[in-house]
All heavy atoms as a GROMACS GRO file, in nm:
protein
  532
    1MET      N    1   2.932 -10.607   4.580
    1MET     CA    2   2.914 -10.502   4.482
    1MET      C    3   2.770 -10.505   4.431
    1MET      O    4   2.719 -10.610   4.398
    1MET     CB    5   3.014 -10.524   4.368
    1MET     CG    6   2.990 -10.433   4.253
    1MET     SD    7   3.123 -10.433   4.135
    1MET     CE    8   3.252 -10.361   4.232
    2SER      N    9   2.708 -10.389   4.421
    2SER     CA   10   2.569 -10.383   4.381
    2SER      C   11   2.551 -10.351   4.232
    2SER      O   12   2.441 -10.343   4.185
    2SER     CB   13   2.496 -10.278   4.464
    2SER     OG   14   2.548 -10.150   4.434
    3ASN      N   15   2.659 -10.332   4.160
    3ASN     CA   16   2.652 -10.298   4.019
    3ASN      C   17   2.600 -10.419   3.940
    3ASN      O   18   2.668 -10.520   3.926
    3ASN     CB   19   2.790 -10.256   3.970
    3ASN     CG   20   2.791 -10.210   3.828
    3ASN    OD1   21   2.729 -10.272   3.743
    3ASN    ND2   22   2.861 -10.102   3.801
    4LYS      N   23   2.480 -10.407   3.885
    4LYS     CA   24   2.416 -10.519   3.817
    4LYS      C   25   2.488 -10.560   3.689
    4LYS      O   26   2.494 -10.678   3.656
    4LYS     CB   27   2.270 -10.485   3.790
    4LYS     CG   28   2.189 -10.477   3.916
    4LYS     CD   29   2.047 -10.435   3.891
    4LYS     CE   30   1.977 -10.421   4.023
    4LYS     NZ   31   1.872 -10.326   4.022
    5SER      N   32   2.542 -10.466   3.616
    5SER     CA   33   2.613 -10.501   3.493
    5SER      C   34   2.743 -10.574   3.525
    5SER      O   35   2.781 -10.668   3.454
    5SER     CB   36   2.641 -10.377   3.408
    5SER     OG   37   2.723 -10.286   3.476
    6TYR      N   38   2.809 -10.537   3.633
    6TYR     CA   39   2.931 -10.606   3.675
    6TYR      C   40   2.897 -10.749   3.717
    6TYR      O   41   2.967 -10.844   3.680
    6TYR     CB   42   2.997 -10.530   3.791
    6TYR     CG   43   3.134 -10.580   3.826
    6TYR    CD1   44   3.246 -10.521   3.768
    6TYR    CD2   45   3.153 -10.683   3.915
    6TYR    CE1   46   3.373 -10.566   3.799
    6TYR    CE2   47   3.279 -10.730   3.947
    6TYR     CZ   48   3.390 -10.670   3.889
    6TYR     OH   49   3.515 -10.715   3.920
    7GLU      N   50   2.790 -10.764   3.794
    7GLU     CA   51   2.748 -10.898   3.837
    7GLU      C   52   2.712 -10.985   3.717
    7GLU      O   53   2.750 -11.103   3.712
    7GLU     CB   54   2.628 -10.887   3.930
    7GLU     CG   55   2.660 -10.828   4.065
    7GLU     CD   56   2.537 -10.806   4.152
    7GLU    OE1   57   2.431 -10.866   4.123
    7GLU    OE2   58   2.547 -10.729   4.248
    8TYR      N   59   2.642 -10.928   3.620
    8TYR     CA   60   2.604 -11.003   3.500
    8TYR      C   61   2.729 -11.049   3.425
    8TYR      O   62   2.741 -11.166   3.389
    8TYR     CB   63   2.517 -10.916   3.409
    8TYR     CG   64   2.486 -10.982   3.276
    8TYR    CD1   65   2.387 -11.078   3.265
    8TYR    CD2   66   2.558 -10.949   3.162
    8TYR    CE1   67   2.359 -11.139   3.144
    8TYR    CE2   68   2.532 -11.010   3.040
    8TYR     CZ   69   2.432 -11.105   3.032
    8TYR     OH   70   2.405 -11.165   2.912
    9ALA      N   71   2.822 -10.958   3.401
    9ALA     CA   72   2.943 -10.992   3.327
    9ALA      C   73   3.023 -11.100   3.399
    9ALA      O   74   3.074 -11.193   3.337
    9ALA     CB   75   3.029 -10.867   3.307
   10THR      N   76   3.031 -11.091   3.529
   10THR     CA   77   3.102 -11.191   3.608
   10THR      C   78   3.037 -11.328   3.595
   10THR      O   79   3.105 -11.430   3.578
   10THR     CB   80   3.108 -11.148   3.757
   10THR    OG1   81   3.171 -11.019   3.764
   10THR    CG2   82   3.186 -11.246   3.839
   11LYS      N   83   2.904 -11.331   3.600
   11LYS     CA   84   2.832 -11.458   3.589
   11LYS      C   85   2.845 -11.518   3.449
   11LYS      O   86   2.857 -11.640   3.434
   11LYS     CB   87   2.685 -11.440   3.626
   11LYS     CG   88   2.664 -11.420   3.774
   11LYS     CD   89   2.518 -11.401   3.810
   11LYS     CE   90   2.501 -11.381   3.960
   11LYS     NZ   91   2.360 -11.367   3.997
   12VAL      N   92   2.844 -11.434   3.347
   12VAL     CA   93   2.862 -11.483   3.210
   12VAL      C   94   2.998 -11.549   3.196
   12VAL      O   95   3.011 -11.660   3.146
   12VAL     CB   96   2.845 -11.370   3.106
   12VAL    CG1   97   2.897 -11.412   2.970
   12VAL    CG2   98   2.698 -11.329   3.095
   13LEU      N   99   3.101 -11.481   3.244
   13LEU     CA  100   3.237 -11.533   3.230
   13LEU      C  101   3.262 -11.655   3.319
   13LEU      O  102   3.349 -11.737   3.288
   13LEU     CB  103   3.339 -11.424   3.257
   13LEU     CG  104   3.335 -11.308   3.156
   13LEU    CD1  105   3.437 -11.202   3.191
   13LEU    CD2  106   3.357 -11.360   3.014
   14ALA      N  107   3.185 -11.668   3.427
   14ALA     CA  108   3.199 -11.785   3.514
   14ALA      C  109   3.119 -11.904   3.462
   14ALA      O  110   3.127 -12.014   3.516
   14ALA     CB  111   3.154 -11.750   3.656
   15GLY      N  112   3.039 -11.881   3.357
   15GLY     CA  113   2.958 -11.988   3.301
   15GLY      C  114   2.824 -12.007   3.369
   15GLY      O  115   2.749 -12.100   3.337
   16GLU      N  116   2.791 -11.920   3.462
   16GLU     CA  117   2.661 -11.929   3.532
   16GLU      C  118   2.546 -11.885   3.442
   16GLU      O  119   2.432 -11.924   3.462
   16GLU     CB  120   2.663 -11.843   3.659
   16GLU     CG  121   2.761 -11.892   3.764
   16GLU     CD  122   2.766 -11.800   3.883
   16GLU    OE1  123   2.661 -11.744   3.922
   16GLU    OE2  124   2.876 -11.784   3.938
   17ILE      N  125   2.577 -11.799   3.345
   17ILE     CA  126   2.480 -11.753   3.247
   17ILE      C  127   2.532 -11.794   3.109
   17ILE      O  128   2.646 -11.761   3.075
   17ILE     CB  129   2.459 -11.600   3.253
   17ILE    CG1  130   2.401 -11.560   3.388
   17ILE    CG2  131   2.370 -11.553   3.139
   17ILE    CD1  132   2.389 -11.410   3.410
   18VAL      N  133   2.452 -11.864   3.033
   18VAL     CA  134   2.492 -11.907   2.899
   18VAL      C  135   2.480 -11.788   2.805
   18VAL      O  136   2.378 -11.718   2.803
   18VAL     CB  137   2.402 -12.024   2.851
   18VAL    CG1  138   2.440 -12.065   2.710
   18VAL    CG2  139   2.413 -12.141   2.947
   19ALA      N  140   2.586 -11.764   2.728
   19ALA     CA  141   2.587 -11.650   2.637
   19ALA      C  142   2.676 -11.683   2.517
   19ALA      O  143   2.770 -11.760   2.529
   19ALA     CB  144   2.639 -11.526   2.709
   20PRO      N  145   2.646 -11.621   2.401
   20PRO     CA  146   2.731 -11.642   2.284
   20PRO      C  147   2.868 -11.576   2.302
   20PRO      O  148   2.886 -11.490   2.390
   20PRO     CB  149   2.652 -11.577   2.170
   20PRO     CG  150   2.559 -11.483   2.235
   20PRO     CD  151   2.531 -11.535   2.372
   21LYS      N  152   2.961 -11.612   2.216
   21LYS     CA  153   3.098 -11.564   2.233
   21LYS      C  154   3.109 -11.412   2.222
   21LYS      O  155   3.194 -11.352   2.287
   21LYS     CB  156   3.191 -11.633   2.134
   21LYS     CG  157   3.163 -11.604   1.989
   21LYS     CD  158   3.259 -11.679   1.898
   21LYS     CE  159   3.226 -11.651   1.752
   21LYS     NZ  160   3.317 -11.724   1.665
   22GLN      N  161   3.021 -11.349   2.143
   22GLN     CA  162   3.026 -11.203   2.130
   22GLN      C  163   2.990 -11.136   2.264
   22GLN      O  164   3.048 -11.035   2.301
   22GLN     CB  165   2.931 -11.154   2.020
   22GLN     CG  166   2.967 -11.201   1.882
   22GLN     CD  167   2.901 -11.333   1.846
   22GLN    OE1  168   2.855 -11.410   1.930
   22GLN    NE2  169   2.896 -11.363   1.716
   23VAL      N  170   2.894 -11.193   2.333
   23VAL     CA  171   2.853 -11.138   2.463
   23VAL      C  172   2.964 -11.162   2.564
   23VAL      O  173   2.995 -11.074   2.646
   23VAL     CB  174   2.720 -11.200   2.510
   23VAL    CG1  175   2.687 -11.157   2.652
   23VAL    CG2  176   2.608 -11.160   2.415
   24LYS      N  177   3.026 -11.280   2.560
   24LYS     CA  178   3.138 -11.308   2.651
   24LYS      C  179   3.251 -11.209   2.630
   24LYS      O  180   3.310 -11.160   2.727
   24LYS     CB  181   3.187 -11.451   2.631
   24LYS     CG  182   3.090 -11.555   2.681
   24LYS     CD  183   3.143 -11.695   2.655
   24LYS     CE  184   3.041 -11.799   2.699
   24LYS     NZ  185   3.086 -11.936   2.672
   25GLN      N  186   3.280 -11.178   2.504
   25GLN     CA  187   3.387 -11.082   2.477
   25GLN      C  188   3.349 -10.943   2.527
   25GLN      O  189   3.431 -10.871   2.584
   25GLN     CB  190   3.420 -11.076   2.328
   25GLN     CG  191   3.540 -10.987   2.296
   25GLN     CD  192   3.666 -11.031   2.367
   25GLN    OE1  193   3.704 -11.147   2.361
   25GLN    NE2  194   3.731 -10.940   2.437
   26ALA      N  195   3.224 -10.903   2.509
   26ALA     CA  196   3.178 -10.774   2.559
   26ALA      C  197   3.189 -10.769   2.712
   26ALA      O  198   3.226 -10.666   2.769
   26ALA     CB  199   3.035 -10.747   2.516
   27CYS      N  200   3.161 -10.881   2.777
   27CYS     CA  201   3.173 -10.889   2.923
   27CYS      C  202   3.319 -10.876   2.965
   27CYS      O  203   3.351 -10.807   3.062
   27CYS     CB  204   3.113 -11.018   2.976
   27CYS     SG  205   2.933 -11.022   2.965
   28ARG      N  206   3.409 -10.943   2.893
   28ARG     CA  207   3.553 -10.930   2.922
   28ARG      C  208   3.598 -10.785   2.910
   28ARG      O  209   3.669 -10.732   2.996
   28ARG     CB  210   3.636 -11.017   2.827
   28ARG     CG  211   3.644 -11.160   2.864
   28ARG     CD  212   3.742 -11.236   2.773
   28ARG     NE  213   3.696 -11.373   2.763
   28ARG     CZ  214   3.624 -11.426   2.666
   28ARG    NH1  215   3.588 -11.352   2.564
   28ARG    NH2  216   3.585 -11.550   2.670
   29ASN      N  217   3.554 -10.721   2.801
   29ASN     CA  218   3.590 -10.581   2.779
   29ASN      C  219   3.537 -10.492   2.891
   29ASN      O  220   3.606 -10.402   2.939
   29ASN     CB  221   3.537 -10.532   2.644
   29ASN     CG  222   3.602 -10.603   2.527
   29ASN    OD1  223   3.705 -10.668   2.541
   29ASN    ND2  224   3.539 -10.593   2.412
   30SER      N  225   3.414 -10.516   2.931
   30SER     CA  226   3.351 -10.436   3.035
   30SER      C  227   3.426 -10.449   3.168
   30SER      O  228   3.453 -10.350   3.236
   30SER     CB  229   3.206 -10.480   3.052
   30SER     OG  230   3.144 -10.409   3.155
   31LEU      N  231   3.458 -10.572   3.205
   31LEU     CA  232   3.530 -10.594   3.331
   31LEU      C  233   3.671 -10.536   3.325
   31LEU      O  234   3.720 -10.482   3.424
   31LEU     CB  235   3.534 -10.742   3.366
   31LEU     CG  236   3.399 -10.806   3.400
   31LEU    CD1  237   3.417 -10.953   3.436
   31LEU    CD2  238   3.329 -10.732   3.513
   32GLU      N  239   3.734 -10.545   3.209
   32GLU     CA  240   3.868 -10.486   3.192
   32GLU      C  241   3.861 -10.335   3.214
   32GLU      O  242   3.944 -10.277   3.283
   32GLU     CB  243   3.922 -10.517   3.052
   32GLU     CG  244   4.046 -10.442   3.013
   32GLU     CD  245   4.173 -10.494   3.076
   32GLU    OE1  246   4.172 -10.601   3.140
   32GLU    OE2  247   4.276 -10.427   3.062
   33GLU      N  248   3.760 -10.273   3.155
   33GLU     CA  249   3.746 -10.129   3.173
   33GLU      C  250   3.717 -10.094   3.318
   33GLU      O  251   3.775 -10.002   3.374
   33GLU     CB  252   3.636 -10.074   3.082
   33GLU     CG  253   3.621  -9.925   3.094
   33GLU     CD  254   3.525  -9.867   2.992
   33GLU    OE1  255   3.452  -9.944   2.927
   33GLU    OE2  256   3.525  -9.745   2.979
   34PHE      N  257   3.627 -10.169   3.380
   34PHE     CA  258   3.587 -10.139   3.517
   34PHE      C  259   3.700 -10.166   3.616
   34PHE      O  260   3.724 -10.086   3.706
   34PHE     CB  261   3.463 -10.222   3.554
   34PHE     CG  262   3.397 -10.176   3.680
   34PHE    CD1  263   3.303 -10.076   3.678
   34PHE    CD2  264   3.429 -10.234   3.802
   34PHE    CE1  265   3.241 -10.032   3.794
   34PHE    CE2  266   3.369 -10.191   3.919
   34PHE     CZ  267   3.274 -10.090   3.915
   35ASP      N  268   3.768 -10.279   3.602
   35ASP     CA  269   3.868 -10.320   3.701
   35ASP      C  270   4.007 -10.261   3.676
   35ASP      O  271   4.083 -10.244   3.770
   35ASP     CB  272   3.881 -10.473   3.704
   35ASP     CG  273   3.759 -10.539   3.764
   35ASP    OD1  274   3.688 -10.475   3.843
   35ASP    OD2  275   3.734 -10.657   3.730
   36VAL      N  276   4.040 -10.232   3.550
   36VAL     CA  277   4.177 -10.192   3.519
   36VAL      C  278   4.185 -10.050   3.462
   36VAL      O  279   4.251  -9.964   3.520
   36VAL     CB  280   4.242 -10.292   3.420
   36VAL    CG1  281   4.382 -10.248   3.383
   36VAL    CG2  282   4.243 -10.432   3.480
   37LEU      N  283   4.119 -10.029   3.350
   37LEU     CA  284   4.139  -9.904   3.278
   37LEU      C  285   4.097  -9.781   3.356
   37LEU      O  286   4.170  -9.681   3.357
   37LEU     CB  287   4.064  -9.909   3.144
   37LEU     CG  288   4.114 -10.013   3.044
   37LEU    CD1  289   4.028 -10.009   2.918
   37LEU    CD2  290   4.260  -9.992   3.011
   38GLN      N  291   3.984  -9.785   3.423
   38GLN     CA  292   3.937  -9.664   3.491
   38GLN      C  293   4.027  -9.625   3.609
   38GLN      O  294   4.021  -9.514   3.658
   38GLN     CB  295   3.792  -9.678   3.535
   38GLN     CG  296   3.770  -9.761   3.658
   38GLN     CD  297   3.628  -9.747   3.711
   38GLN    OE1  298   3.557  -9.651   3.680
   38GLN    NE2  299   3.586  -9.842   3.790
   39LYS      N  300   4.114  -9.715   3.652
   39LYS     CA  301   4.206  -9.685   3.763
   39LYS      C  302   4.335  -9.620   3.713
   39LYS      O  303   4.416  -9.575   3.794
   39LYS     CB  304   4.234  -9.812   3.842
   39LYS     CG  305   4.110  -9.862   3.912
   39LYS     CD  306   4.132  -9.989   3.985
   39LYS     CE  307   3.998 -10.030   4.049
   39LYS     NZ  308   3.990 -10.168   4.078
   40GLN      N  309   4.353  -9.616   3.582
   40GLN     CA  310   4.471  -9.551   3.526
   40GLN      C  311   4.450  -9.400   3.527
   40GLN      O  312   4.342  -9.350   3.495
   40GLN     CB  313   4.497  -9.599   3.384
   40GLN     CG  314   4.532  -9.746   3.377
   40GLN     CD  315   4.547  -9.796   3.235
   40GLN    OE1  316   4.527  -9.723   3.139
   40GLN    NE2  317   4.581  -9.923   3.222
   41GLU      N  318   4.553  -9.329   3.564
   41GLU     CA  319   4.543  -9.184   3.581
   41GLU      C  320   4.499  -9.110   3.455
   41GLU      O  321   4.423  -9.014   3.461
   41GLU     CB  322   4.677  -9.130   3.629
   41GLU     CG  323   4.671  -8.986   3.674
   41GLU     CD  324   4.801  -8.942   3.738
   41GLU    OE1  325   4.850  -9.014   3.825
   41GLU    OE2  326   4.851  -8.836   3.696
   42ASP      N  327   4.542  -9.156   3.339
   42ASP     CA  328   4.511  -9.085   3.215
   42ASP      C  329   4.385  -9.135   3.145
   42ASP      O  330   4.350  -9.087   3.038
   42ASP     CB  331   4.630  -9.093   3.119
   42ASP     CG  332   4.664  -9.236   3.079
   42ASP    OD1  333   4.624  -9.330   3.151
   42ASP    OD2  334   4.732  -9.254   2.977
   43TYR      N  335   4.314  -9.230   3.207
   43TYR     CA  336   4.191  -9.282   3.146
   43TYR      C  337   4.077  -9.184   3.173
   43TYR      O  338   4.052  -9.146   3.288
   43TYR     CB  339   4.158  -9.421   3.202
   43TYR     CG  340   4.055  -9.495   3.121
   43TYR    CD1  341   4.084  -9.540   2.993
   43TYR    CD2  342   3.928  -9.519   3.171
   43TYR    CE1  343   3.990  -9.608   2.917
   43TYR    CE2  344   3.834  -9.587   3.097
   43TYR     CZ  345   3.866  -9.631   2.970
   43TYR     OH  346   3.772  -9.698   2.895
   44PRO      N  347   4.006  -9.139   3.068
   44PRO     CA  348   3.910  -9.029   3.085
   44PRO      C  349   3.774  -9.068   3.145
   44PRO      O  350   3.695  -8.981   3.177
   44PRO     CB  351   3.891  -8.977   2.943
   44PRO     CG  352   3.917  -9.096   2.856
   44PRO     CD  353   4.022  -9.176   2.928
   45TYR      N  354   3.746  -9.198   3.161
   45TYR     CA  355   3.614  -9.239   3.206
   45TYR      C  356   3.622  -9.308   3.342
   45TYR      O  357   3.722  -9.370   3.375
   45TYR     CB  358   3.550  -9.336   3.104
   45TYR     CG  359   3.550  -9.280   2.966
   45TYR    CD1  360   3.638  -9.328   2.870
   45TYR    CD2  361   3.463  -9.178   2.930
   45TYR    CE1  362   3.640  -9.276   2.741
   45TYR    CE2  363   3.464  -9.126   2.803
   45TYR     CZ  364   3.552  -9.175   2.709
   45TYR     OH  365   3.552  -9.123   2.583
   46PHE      N  366   3.514  -9.297   3.419
   46PHE     CA  367   3.509  -9.366   3.548
   46PHE      C  368   3.363  -9.396   3.581
   46PHE      O  369   3.272  -9.332   3.528
   46PHE     CB  370   3.573  -9.282   3.659
   46PHE     CG  371   3.498  -9.155   3.692
   46PHE    CD1  372   3.406  -9.153   3.796
   46PHE    CD2  373   3.518  -9.040   3.618
   46PHE    CE1  374   3.336  -9.037   3.825
   46PHE    CE2  375   3.448  -8.924   3.647
   46PHE     CZ  376   3.358  -8.923   3.751
   47TRP      N  377   3.343  -9.494   3.667
   47TRP     CA  378   3.209  -9.532   3.710
   47TRP      C  379   3.169  -9.446   3.828
   47TRP      O  380   3.238  -9.441   3.930
   47TRP     CB  381   3.206  -9.679   3.748
   47TRP     CG  382   3.065  -9.727   3.768
   47TRP    CD1  383   2.998  -9.738   3.886
   47TRP    CD2  384   2.973  -9.766   3.667
   47TRP    NE1  385   2.871  -9.782   3.865
   47TRP    CE2  386   2.852  -9.801   3.730
   47TRP    CE3  387   2.981  -9.775   3.529
   47TRP    CZ2  388   2.741  -9.844   3.660
   47TRP    CZ3  389   2.870  -9.819   3.460
   47TRP    CH2  390   2.752  -9.852   3.526
   48ASN      N  391   3.058  -9.378   3.817
   48ASN     CA  392   3.010  -9.290   3.923
   48ASN      C  393   2.895  -9.360   3.996
   48ASN      O  394   2.785  -9.372   3.943
   48ASN     CB  395   2.964  -9.157   3.864
   48ASN     CG  396   2.930  -9.056   3.969
   48ASN    OD1  397   2.872  -9.089   4.071
   48ASN    ND2  398   2.966  -8.932   3.945
   49GLU      N  399   2.923  -9.407   4.117
   49GLU     CA  400   2.823  -9.482   4.193
   49GLU      C  401   2.703  -9.397   4.233
   49GLU      O  402   2.591  -9.448   4.242
   49GLU     CB  403   2.888  -9.546   4.316
   49GLU     CG  404   2.983  -9.658   4.279
   49GLU     CD  405   3.041  -9.727   4.400
   49GLU    OE1  406   2.976  -9.727   4.506
   49GLU    OE2  407   3.151  -9.783   4.386
   50GLU      N  408   2.724  -9.268   4.256
   50GLU     CA  409   2.612  -9.180   4.292
   50GLU      C  410   2.512  -9.170   4.176
   50GLU      O  411   2.391  -9.176   4.197
   50GLU     CB  412   2.663  -9.042   4.332
   50GLU     CG  413   2.738  -9.041   4.464
   50GLU     CD  414   2.795  -8.904   4.496
   50GLU    OE1  415   2.749  -8.804   4.438
   50GLU    OE2  416   2.885  -8.899   4.580
   51ILE      N  417   2.563  -9.155   4.057
   51ILE     CA  418   2.476  -9.147   3.940
   51ILE      C  419   2.407  -9.281   3.917
   51ILE      O  420   2.288  -9.286   3.882
   51ILE     CB  421   2.554  -9.101   3.816
   51ILE    CG1  422   2.596  -8.955   3.834
   51ILE    CG2  423   2.472  -9.120   3.688
   51ILE    CD1  424   2.679  -8.898   3.724
   52GLU      N  425   2.479  -9.391   3.939
   52GLU     CA  426   2.417  -9.523   3.926
   52GLU      C  427   2.297  -9.536   4.020
   52GLU      O  428   2.191  -9.584   3.981
   52GLU     CB  429   2.520  -9.632   3.959
   52GLU     CG  430   2.460  -9.771   3.958
   52GLU     CD  431   2.555  -9.876   4.012
   52GLU    OE1  432   2.660  -9.843   4.069
   52GLU    OE2  433   2.522  -9.995   3.995
   53GLN      N  434   2.312  -9.490   4.143
   53GLN     CA  435   2.202  -9.498   4.240
   53GLN      C  436   2.084  -9.411   4.196
   53GLN      O  437   1.968  -9.451   4.211
   53GLN     CB  438   2.252  -9.459   4.378
   53GLN     CG  439   2.348  -9.561   4.437
   53GLN     CD  440   2.413  -9.514   4.565
   53GLN    OE1  441   2.390  -9.404   4.613
   53GLN    NE2  442   2.498  -9.598   4.621
   54LEU      N  443   2.112  -9.294   4.144
   54LEU     CA  444   2.005  -9.206   4.095
   54LEU      C  445   1.929  -9.271   3.979
   54LEU      O  446   1.807  -9.266   3.972
   54LEU     CB  447   2.060  -9.072   4.050
   54LEU     CG  448   2.098  -8.974   4.161
   54LEU    CD1  449   2.170  -8.853   4.101
   54LEU    CD2  450   1.976  -8.930   4.238
   55ILE      N  451   2.003  -9.332   3.888
   55ILE     CA  452   1.940  -9.400   3.775
   55ILE      C  453   1.853  -9.515   3.824
   55ILE      O  454   1.741  -9.534   3.775
   55ILE     CB  455   2.047  -9.448   3.675
   55ILE    CG1  456   2.111  -9.328   3.607
   55ILE    CG2  457   1.987  -9.544   3.573
   55ILE    CD1  458   2.234  -9.361   3.526
   56ASP      N  459   1.901  -9.591   3.922
   56ASP     CA  460   1.821  -9.700   3.978
   56ASP      C  461   1.691  -9.648   4.038
   56ASP      O  462   1.585  -9.708   4.021
   56ASP     CB  463   1.900  -9.776   4.085
   56ASP     CG  464   1.998  -9.877   4.026
   56ASP    OD1  465   1.986  -9.908   3.906
   56ASP    OD2  466   2.085  -9.924   4.101
   57ILE      N  467   1.697  -9.536   4.107
   57ILE     CA  468   1.577  -9.476   4.167
   57ILE      C  469   1.478  -9.435   4.058
   57ILE      O  470   1.358  -9.462   4.067
   57ILE     CB  471   1.614  -9.356   4.256
   57ILE    CG1  472   1.687  -9.405   4.382
   57ILE    CG2  473   1.490  -9.274   4.293
   57ILE    CD1  474   1.751  -9.295   4.463
   58ILE      N  475   1.529  -9.372   3.953
   58ILE     CA  476   1.443  -9.328   3.843
   58ILE      C  477   1.377  -9.448   3.776
   58ILE      O  478   1.256  -9.449   3.750
   58ILE     CB  479   1.523  -9.246   3.741
   58ILE    CG1  480   1.565  -9.112   3.803
   58ILE    CG2  481   1.444  -9.225   3.612
   58ILE    CD1  482   1.666  -9.035   3.722
   59ILE      N  483   1.454  -9.553   3.751
   59ILE     CA  484   1.399  -9.673   3.687
   59ILE      C  485   1.293  -9.738   3.774
   59ILE      O  486   1.187  -9.780   3.726
   59ILE     CB  487   1.511  -9.773   3.652
   59ILE    CG1  488   1.595  -9.714   3.538
   59ILE    CG2  489   1.455  -9.910   3.613
   59ILE    CD1  490   1.721  -9.792   3.507
   60GLN      N  491   1.318  -9.744   3.904
   60GLN     CA  492   1.219  -9.802   3.995
   60GLN      C  493   1.089  -9.721   3.994
   60GLN      O  494   0.980  -9.778   3.998
   60GLN     CB  495   1.276  -9.808   4.137
   60GLN     CG  496   1.382  -9.915   4.154
   60GLN     CD  497   1.451  -9.908   4.290
   60GLN    OE1  498   1.411  -9.832   4.376
   60GLN    NE2  499   1.555  -9.987   4.306
   61GLN      N  500   1.100  -9.590   3.986
   61GLN     CA  501   0.981  -9.505   3.981
   61GLN      C  502   0.906  -9.524   3.850
   61GLN      O  503   0.783  -9.518   3.847
   61GLN     CB  504   1.018  -9.359   4.002
   61GLN     CG  505   1.062  -9.331   4.143
   61GLN     CD  506   1.109  -9.186   4.162
   61GLN    OE1  507   1.123  -9.111   4.068
   61GLN    NE2  508   1.133  -9.150   4.287
   62LEU      N  509   0.975  -9.546   3.742
   62LEU     CA  510   0.911  -9.569   3.613
   62LEU      C  511   0.838  -9.704   3.609
   62LEU      O  512   0.740  -9.718   3.536
   62LEU     CB  513   1.014  -9.563   3.500
   62LEU     CG  514   1.075  -9.427   3.472
   62LEU    CD1  515   1.189  -9.440   3.370
   62LEU    CD2  516   0.969  -9.329   3.422
   63GLU      N  517   0.887  -9.800   3.685
   63GLU     CA  518   0.826  -9.934   3.686
   63GLU      C  519   0.694  -9.938   3.762
   63GLU      O  520   0.617 -10.030   3.744
   63GLU     CB  521   0.925 -10.034   3.746
   63GLU     CG  522   1.044 -10.060   3.656
   63GLU     CD  523   1.145 -10.154   3.718
   63GLU    OE1  524   1.147 -10.170   3.842
   63GLU    OE2  525   1.225 -10.212   3.643
   64THR      N  526   0.669  -9.840   3.847
   64THR     CA  527   0.546  -9.842   3.927
   64THR      C  528   0.431  -9.777   3.857
   64THR      O  529   0.438  -9.710   3.762
   64THR     CB  530   0.566  -9.773   4.063
   64THR    OG1  531   0.608  -9.639   4.040
   64THR    CG2  532   0.667  -9.848   4.146
   0.00000   0.00000   0.00000
């Protein structure tokens, strides 16, 4: 998976990245939403990979 926020949250919860308990809870919430909630039929939000890629391109262009 190329989603950087997902990778970050996974590493925080695995203990690879040291973080305070508030950040750990935010990571738990994020993964719950990404892995569980967005797959429910009545959940109004979803992760759009195409938009993520466009945002990455824009950010890369701003960095140069």
